GUTOR-265242 format. One record per residue (C-alpha): residue in three letters; x, z, y negated. Coordinates in nm, 3 decimals. Each point is the difference from the previous one (the first is absolute). Layout:
% residues N
<site r="ALA" px="X" pz="Z" py="Y"/>
...
% end
This chain:
% residues 206
<site r="UNK" px="0.395" pz="-6.261" py="-1.362"/>
<site r="UNK" px="0.017" pz="0.374" py="0.077"/>
<site r="UNK" px="-0.313" pz="0.186" py="-0.100"/>
<site r="UNK" px="0.019" pz="0.301" py="-0.230"/>
<site r="UNK" px="-0.145" pz="0.234" py="0.265"/>
<site r="UNK" px="0.257" pz="-0.115" py="0.258"/>
<site r="UNK" px="0.284" pz="0.058" py="-0.247"/>
<site r="UNK" px="-0.125" pz="0.351" py="-0.081"/>
<site r="UNK" px="-0.032" pz="0.084" py="0.369"/>
<site r="UNK" px="0.353" pz="-0.125" py="0.066"/>
<site r="UNK" px="0.131" pz="0.214" py="-0.286"/>
<site r="UNK" px="-0.175" pz="0.307" py="0.140"/>
<site r="UNK" px="0.155" pz="-0.060" py="0.345"/>
<site r="UNK" px="0.347" pz="-0.030" py="-0.154"/>
<site r="UNK" px="-0.042" pz="0.325" py="-0.193"/>
<site r="UNK" px="-0.130" pz="0.178" py="0.310"/>
<site r="UNK" px="0.294" pz="-0.128" py="0.208"/>
<site r="UNK" px="0.243" pz="0.116" py="-0.266"/>
<site r="UNK" px="-0.161" pz="0.345" py="-0.012"/>
<site r="UNK" px="0.022" pz="0.031" py="0.379"/>
<site r="UNK" px="0.369" pz="-0.091" py="-0.005"/>
<site r="UNK" px="0.065" pz="0.255" py="-0.272"/>
<site r="UNK" px="-0.194" pz="0.268" py="0.188"/>
<site r="UNK" px="0.165" pz="-0.067" py="0.336"/>
<site r="UNK" px="0.348" pz="0.013" py="-0.153"/>
<site r="UNK" px="-0.054" pz="0.349" py="-0.146"/>
<site r="UNK" px="0.262" pz="0.252" py="0.111"/>
<site r="UNK" px="-0.255" pz="0.283" py="0.020"/>
<site r="UNK" px="-0.305" pz="-0.158" py="0.162"/>
<site r="UNK" px="-0.051" pz="-0.217" py="0.307"/>
<site r="UNK" px="-0.311" pz="-0.126" py="0.176"/>
<site r="UNK" px="-0.026" pz="-0.002" py="0.378"/>
<site r="UNK" px="-0.313" pz="-0.050" py="0.217"/>
<site r="UNK" px="-0.274" pz="0.185" py="-0.194"/>
<site r="UNK" px="0.222" pz="0.254" py="-0.175"/>
<site r="UNK" px="0.189" pz="0.001" py="-0.327"/>
<site r="UNK" px="0.324" pz="0.190" py="0.047"/>
<site r="UNK" px="0.197" pz="0.194" py="-0.257"/>
<site r="UNK" px="0.373" pz="0.050" py="0.055"/>
<site r="UNK" px="0.099" pz="0.347" py="-0.125"/>
<site r="UNK" px="0.318" pz="0.033" py="-0.202"/>
<site r="UNK" px="0.088" pz="0.344" py="0.135"/>
<site r="UNK" px="0.023" pz="0.083" py="0.371"/>
<site r="UNK" px="-0.307" pz="0.161" py="0.155"/>
<site r="UNK" px="0.060" pz="0.323" py="0.192"/>
<site r="UNK" px="-0.223" pz="0.044" py="0.306"/>
<site r="UNK" px="-0.058" pz="0.319" py="0.193"/>
<site r="UNK" px="-0.180" pz="-0.015" py="0.334"/>
<site r="UNK" px="-0.104" pz="-0.358" py="-0.075"/>
<site r="UNK" px="-0.149" pz="0.074" py="-0.342"/>
<site r="UNK" px="0.119" pz="0.002" py="-0.361"/>
<site r="UNK" px="-0.170" pz="0.224" py="-0.256"/>
<site r="UNK" px="-0.139" pz="-0.202" py="-0.291"/>
<site r="UNK" px="-0.242" pz="0.250" py="-0.153"/>
<site r="UNK" px="-0.047" pz="0.368" py="0.078"/>
<site r="UNK" px="-0.200" pz="0.261" py="-0.185"/>
<site r="UNK" px="0.200" pz="0.322" py="0.019"/>
<site r="UNK" px="-0.169" pz="0.286" py="0.184"/>
<site r="UNK" px="0.238" pz="0.290" py="-0.069"/>
<site r="UNK" px="-0.150" pz="0.310" py="-0.171"/>
<site r="UNK" px="0.222" pz="-0.049" py="-0.305"/>
<site r="UNK" px="-0.127" pz="-0.352" py="-0.066"/>
<site r="UNK" px="-0.232" pz="-0.012" py="-0.304"/>
<site r="UNK" px="-0.358" pz="-0.100" py="0.076"/>
<site r="UNK" px="-0.181" pz="-0.225" py="-0.245"/>
<site r="UNK" px="-0.362" pz="-0.104" py="0.017"/>
<site r="UNK" px="-0.031" pz="-0.380" py="-0.033"/>
<site r="UNK" px="-0.153" pz="-0.128" py="-0.322"/>
<site r="UNK" px="-0.282" pz="-0.173" py="0.189"/>
<site r="UNK" px="-0.110" pz="0.330" py="0.156"/>
<site r="UNK" px="0.015" pz="0.175" py="-0.338"/>
<site r="UNK" px="-0.206" pz="-0.277" py="-0.156"/>
<site r="UNK" px="-0.277" pz="0.002" py="0.259"/>
<site r="UNK" px="-0.009" pz="0.382" py="-0.005"/>
<site r="UNK" px="-0.045" pz="0.011" py="-0.378"/>
<site r="UNK" px="-0.264" pz="-0.275" py="0.003"/>
<site r="UNK" px="-0.211" pz="0.166" py="0.269"/>
<site r="UNK" px="0.041" pz="0.344" py="-0.159"/>
<site r="UNK" px="-0.128" pz="-0.146" py="-0.328"/>
<site r="UNK" px="-0.288" pz="-0.152" py="0.195"/>
<site r="UNK" px="-0.097" pz="0.339" py="0.143"/>
<site r="UNK" px="0.024" pz="0.157" py="-0.347"/>
<site r="UNK" px="-0.222" pz="-0.277" py="-0.132"/>
<site r="UNK" px="-0.260" pz="0.084" py="0.264"/>
<site r="UNK" px="0.018" pz="0.370" py="-0.093"/>
<site r="UNK" px="-0.043" pz="-0.072" py="-0.372"/>
<site r="UNK" px="-0.287" pz="-0.245" py="0.064"/>
<site r="UNK" px="-0.173" pz="0.256" py="0.221"/>
<site r="UNK" px="0.044" pz="0.269" py="-0.266"/>
<site r="UNK" px="-0.137" pz="-0.217" py="-0.282"/>
<site r="UNK" px="-0.286" pz="-0.176" py="0.175"/>
<site r="UNK" px="-0.066" pz="0.210" py="0.315"/>
<site r="UNK" px="-0.102" pz="-0.293" py="0.223"/>
<site r="UNK" px="-0.015" pz="0.226" py="0.304"/>
<site r="UNK" px="0.221" pz="0.145" py="0.270"/>
<site r="UNK" px="-0.018" pz="-0.321" py="0.203"/>
<site r="UNK" px="0.168" pz="-0.205" py="-0.272"/>
<site r="UNK" px="0.274" pz="0.256" py="-0.049"/>
<site r="UNK" px="0.071" pz="0.025" py="0.374"/>
<site r="UNK" px="0.004" pz="-0.374" py="0.062"/>
<site r="UNK" px="0.205" pz="-0.074" py="-0.311"/>
<site r="UNK" px="0.268" pz="0.263" py="0.065"/>
<site r="UNK" px="0.015" pz="-0.086" py="0.371"/>
<site r="UNK" px="0.042" pz="-0.371" py="-0.077"/>
<site r="UNK" px="0.304" pz="0.061" py="-0.219"/>
<site r="UNK" px="0.145" pz="0.242" py="0.255"/>
<site r="UNK" px="-0.036" pz="-0.248" py="0.286"/>
<site r="UNK" px="0.141" pz="-0.280" py="-0.215"/>
<site r="UNK" px="0.305" pz="0.216" py="-0.075"/>
<site r="UNK" px="0.055" pz="0.069" py="0.372"/>
<site r="UNK" px="-0.042" pz="-0.369" py="0.088"/>
<site r="UNK" px="0.247" pz="-0.120" py="-0.263"/>
<site r="UNK" px="0.264" pz="0.266" py="0.058"/>
<site r="UNK" px="-0.010" pz="-0.060" py="0.375"/>
<site r="UNK" px="0.017" pz="-0.374" py="-0.066"/>
<site r="UNK" px="0.328" pz="0.058" py="-0.183"/>
<site r="UNK" px="0.162" pz="0.275" py="0.203"/>
<site r="UNK" px="-0.138" pz="-0.107" py="0.338"/>
<site r="UNK" px="0.181" pz="-0.333" py="-0.046"/>
<site r="UNK" px="0.310" pz="0.146" py="-0.166"/>
<site r="UNK" px="0.330" pz="-0.103" py="0.161"/>
<site r="UNK" px="0.276" pz="0.260" py="-0.021"/>
<site r="UNK" px="0.268" pz="-0.162" py="0.219"/>
<site r="UNK" px="0.113" pz="-0.358" py="0.057"/>
<site r="UNK" px="0.265" pz="-0.086" py="0.260"/>
<site r="UNK" px="0.140" pz="-0.348" py="0.062"/>
<site r="UNK" px="0.053" pz="-0.108" py="0.362"/>
<site r="UNK" px="0.311" pz="-0.180" py="0.117"/>
<site r="UNK" px="-0.183" pz="-0.332" py="0.033"/>
<site r="UNK" px="-0.040" pz="-0.001" py="-0.379"/>
<site r="UNK" px="-0.361" pz="-0.120" py="0.037"/>
<site r="UNK" px="-0.181" pz="0.327" py="0.074"/>
<site r="UNK" px="-0.040" pz="0.332" py="-0.175"/>
<site r="UNK" px="-0.145" pz="0.323" py="0.133"/>
<site r="UNK" px="-0.188" pz="0.214" py="-0.247"/>
<site r="UNK" px="-0.118" pz="0.360" py="0.000"/>
<site r="UNK" px="-0.308" pz="0.112" py="-0.189"/>
<site r="UNK" px="-0.065" pz="0.314" py="-0.200"/>
<site r="UNK" px="-0.257" pz="0.098" py="0.261"/>
<site r="UNK" px="0.263" pz="-0.018" py="0.277"/>
<site r="UNK" px="-0.096" pz="-0.332" py="0.161"/>
<site r="UNK" px="0.240" pz="-0.289" py="0.057"/>
<site r="UNK" px="-0.026" pz="-0.380" py="0.007"/>
<site r="UNK" px="0.209" pz="-0.314" py="0.041"/>
<site r="UNK" px="-0.016" pz="-0.275" py="-0.262"/>
<site r="UNK" px="0.144" pz="-0.348" py="0.001"/>
<site r="UNK" px="0.203" pz="-0.040" py="-0.319"/>
<site r="UNK" px="-0.136" pz="-0.352" py="-0.054"/>
<site r="UNK" px="-0.355" pz="0.146" py="-0.019"/>
<site r="UNK" px="0.083" pz="0.241" py="-0.285"/>
<site r="UNK" px="-0.100" pz="-0.095" py="-0.353"/>
<site r="UNK" px="0.048" pz="0.214" py="-0.309"/>
<site r="UNK" px="-0.300" pz="0.053" py="-0.229"/>
<site r="UNK" px="0.206" pz="0.090" py="-0.308"/>
<site r="UNK" px="0.336" pz="-0.103" py="-0.135"/>
<site r="UNK" px="0.279" pz="0.227" py="0.120"/>
<site r="UNK" px="0.114" pz="0.052" py="-0.361"/>
<site r="UNK" px="-0.297" pz="0.234" py="-0.041"/>
<site r="UNK" px="0.173" pz="0.246" py="0.232"/>
<site r="UNK" px="0.251" pz="0.075" py="-0.275"/>
<site r="UNK" px="-0.281" pz="0.159" py="-0.200"/>
<site r="UNK" px="-0.094" pz="0.235" py="0.286"/>
<site r="UNK" px="0.337" pz="0.112" py="0.133"/>
<site r="UNK" px="-0.032" pz="0.347" py="-0.154"/>
<site r="UNK" px="-0.345" pz="0.075" py="0.139"/>
<site r="UNK" px="-0.212" pz="-0.072" py="0.304"/>
<site r="UNK" px="-0.092" pz="-0.364" py="0.045"/>
<site r="UNK" px="-0.215" pz="-0.211" py="0.230"/>
<site r="UNK" px="0.138" pz="-0.353" py="0.018"/>
<site r="UNK" px="-0.266" pz="-0.233" py="0.146"/>
<site r="UNK" px="0.081" pz="-0.257" py="0.267"/>
<site r="UNK" px="-0.220" pz="-0.214" py="0.219"/>
<site r="UNK" px="0.073" pz="-0.073" py="0.365"/>
<site r="UNK" px="-0.163" pz="-0.314" py="0.130"/>
<site r="UNK" px="-0.276" pz="0.081" py="0.245"/>
<site r="UNK" px="0.034" pz="0.377" py="-0.046"/>
<site r="UNK" px="-0.107" pz="0.072" py="-0.357"/>
<site r="UNK" px="0.146" pz="0.174" py="-0.303"/>
<site r="UNK" px="0.246" pz="0.289" py="0.012"/>
<site r="UNK" px="0.195" pz="0.206" py="-0.252"/>
<site r="UNK" px="0.370" pz="0.084" py="0.010"/>
<site r="UNK" px="0.004" pz="0.365" py="-0.106"/>
<site r="UNK" px="0.306" pz="0.167" py="-0.152"/>
<site r="UNK" px="0.081" pz="0.278" py="-0.242"/>
<site r="UNK" px="0.296" pz="-0.160" py="-0.174"/>
<site r="UNK" px="0.281" pz="-0.253" py="0.020"/>
<site r="UNK" px="0.176" pz="0.198" py="0.275"/>
<site r="UNK" px="-0.269" pz="-0.117" py="0.243"/>
<site r="UNK" px="0.145" pz="-0.355" py="-0.007"/>
<site r="UNK" px="0.290" pz="0.018" py="0.245"/>
<site r="UNK" px="0.100" pz="-0.365" py="-0.020"/>
<site r="UNK" px="-0.121" pz="-0.176" py="-0.312"/>
<site r="UNK" px="0.128" pz="-0.341" py="0.110"/>
<site r="UNK" px="-0.195" pz="0.003" py="0.326"/>
<site r="UNK" px="-0.302" pz="0.168" py="-0.160"/>
<site r="UNK" px="-0.038" pz="-0.279" py="-0.256"/>
<site r="UNK" px="0.036" pz="-0.272" py="0.263"/>
<site r="UNK" px="-0.255" pz="0.161" py="0.233"/>
<site r="UNK" px="-0.274" pz="0.050" py="-0.260"/>
<site r="UNK" px="0.044" pz="-0.370" py="-0.082"/>
<site r="UNK" px="-0.059" pz="-0.093" py="0.365"/>
<site r="UNK" px="0.361" pz="-0.104" py="0.065"/>
<site r="UNK" px="0.146" pz="0.081" py="0.341"/>
<site r="UNK" px="0.359" pz="0.120" py="0.009"/>
<site r="UNK" px="0.275" pz="-0.220" py="0.144"/>
<site r="UNK" px="0.243" pz="0.225" py="0.187"/>
% end
């Protein structure tokens, strides 16, 4: 007689096998070695071995928008400094308290703003192997990321709410930390199909 636990385990294996068959037969996604590949519908145009996926415009006529996260931390720390000023005025605890309090909020503001903008990505280019992207930071530095190591920290639908102002879209790269894709509007996304696949850690089958 087949035990209940054995029957449940067999059922789980059958469901898992069916899911794998369904996944592997998808027209858009394939799995090979340690990568999940996405097959783009439209042809990808490469120039000098790279295809632009995301690029923050740098022309003088391009509007500049301060990201919401920077606005938020600026307002919070400004309110903190004002709180220190008011507390000092009402209770006069001494110059030491005022100096330390105001300096703490100022340093916190610098730390947080640099944490955002120092890790802000302004350009993403896909390489011809479909597995690697080169990125350029707001500060001018560059780096190479494996697409499979990229993981989004928010759903991409949230980008629709920030297309008309500056945004910092958080991603995490395995072994390298958290970064922010920085743009000032929807024009920064040069290839939405590839952009969505890459932030979901899907290499591009070319």
